N, C-alpha and C positions, 0 to 999 in steps of 0.2 A: 843356295840356302847352306847356310848352319846348324851341323850336326853339336849332338851333344846336351848336355843342362844350362838353361836361361842366366844370366849372371841376375846377381839381387838385382845391381843399380837397374837391368834388362826389365822385371818383372815388377817393381815395382816404380820408377819413375823418379828424377827429380824431387817432384813436387810434395812427396811420400815421404820426404830423413831429409835431416838441417845440413849445416855447412858440414858437421864436423861427420857424415854420414850414419850418426846412432839417429832410428825411428823413435818417436816420442811418445809409443804405446811404451816399447823395446827399455827406453829410460825411467819411465814414470813404474814400473813397474820392474828396474833394474833398483830408483832409488828407496824404496819402501821398504824391499828385497834388505837396502841398507839396510836403512832405518829402525827395524825387527830386533835385526838382527845385533844392531849394539845397544836398542832398546833390555833386549835378553843378555847384556857383558859379555858375546860371543864373540873371539878372534874368527877370522877371514879362516887361520891356519882351523882352527877346530869346525867352525863350519864345510871346508874343505873335505875334512879328514871324517866326517857323515857322510858327508857325499859319494864318498871315493872318488872325488876329484884333485889339482889342483886347488894354492890359496888364487893364480895368477888368474881358474878359469872364474871363482868367486867373484874376483876385481875385476873379472869384461863382464862378466852380468850384474854386474853392479851395477852400472857404465852406461850398461844396452850397449854395448857392443856386440856382445854375442847372444844370437837369443833365447831363447829356454826354453826346448821342447813341453809336452802336459807335459807328459812322465814324473823328470826333473823337476818340473814345480809345483807337483802335487808333495813329489820327498819335501821340498823348500818348504811347503805352506806346513808340515808334515811337522817338521825338526824344530821352524819357527811358532809353528802352537794356535796359528791362523786357521779360516779358509778360505780360498783357493780366491774371493773375492775381494778378499780383500788386498790383494793385491792391484786391486782394478778402482779399489775407490780412490773418489778427489783427482778423476779425469779432468783437463777438461773441456765445455765445448768443445772446444777449437778441436784438441786432440782428440776426443769424442768421433768428431766427425772425418776427424782423416782417420779416424784408423773403420769407419765406414764408407769412406770416399777407397780409401781401400782396396779395403774385399770388396768394393763392388769392382773397380775395378779388375781386379782378380775374376771377378763374376763368383764368388760366397760374398750369401748373407746370413753376416750373425748380429748385426744391431738396428735399432728399431729408431726409430725416429726419436718417437718419447726417451727415450736411453740416453741421448744424447745427456740429459742432466744435471749434472753430478754442480754437490757440495765441494770447493774444495776442502781440503780433509790437511788444520792446522798442524798434527801431531806430522808431515812429512819434514820438520824443518828441523833442524842438528839442535838448536834449540828444547826443542821442544821434549827430547830424550835430554839434558840436564834438566832440563828442571824434575821429567819426568825420577831423573834416578836421587836428585836431590830431595824431590818431596816421599819419597818413599827411604832414605836416612833417614826419618824422621820420626819421633816416637810416636803411633797411635793417637795417645790423645795433643799433642802437636800439629799434624795433621787433618786431623777435627776441628781444631781452633782454625785457620789455618785456610779450611771450606767454608766455616764459618764467615769467619770474617770473611774472604770475597764474597762470598754469595750477598752480605748484607752493602757491598762496595755495587754489587751488579745491583739487587733493585735500588739503591738509591740513584747508582748511574740511568738507572729507568726511570726514578719518579723527576730528578732534577733536570734533568739532558745532560747535563755538567755534572765530577765530582770534582774541578779545583776550587 
């Protein structure tokens, strides 16, 4: 019988990893870190300096290649000004179910059946970051006017069913 630590692939199994070896939850958390870092206009180098690691490690975290420990995730959340749960918001039901299956496969249980009812977060896309930057670059009166216009379009859409 082989001795020593088990490899990640032995613990997790192929059904829990994508073709490139990245777990879906690790990838999701990494993308949330990246989106928030960009929103705050922090470079990977600046983020790495605050964490006391290399920018290459930040790249690996953001791509989901390297897992983030609980303590490090807590520090990242503090730097980015968010709660820990921010990183897990927007998980698809498939990702949540995969995480539950992974946990059960390892004999641990941290997700309940009703935890799989997540809604997709529109803030995950790169367009959202650009939109927010452009919005906050506007003067306060222009932002208020834009919000009023968007609200009126939304209510018109609700009433008509079609805004064209």
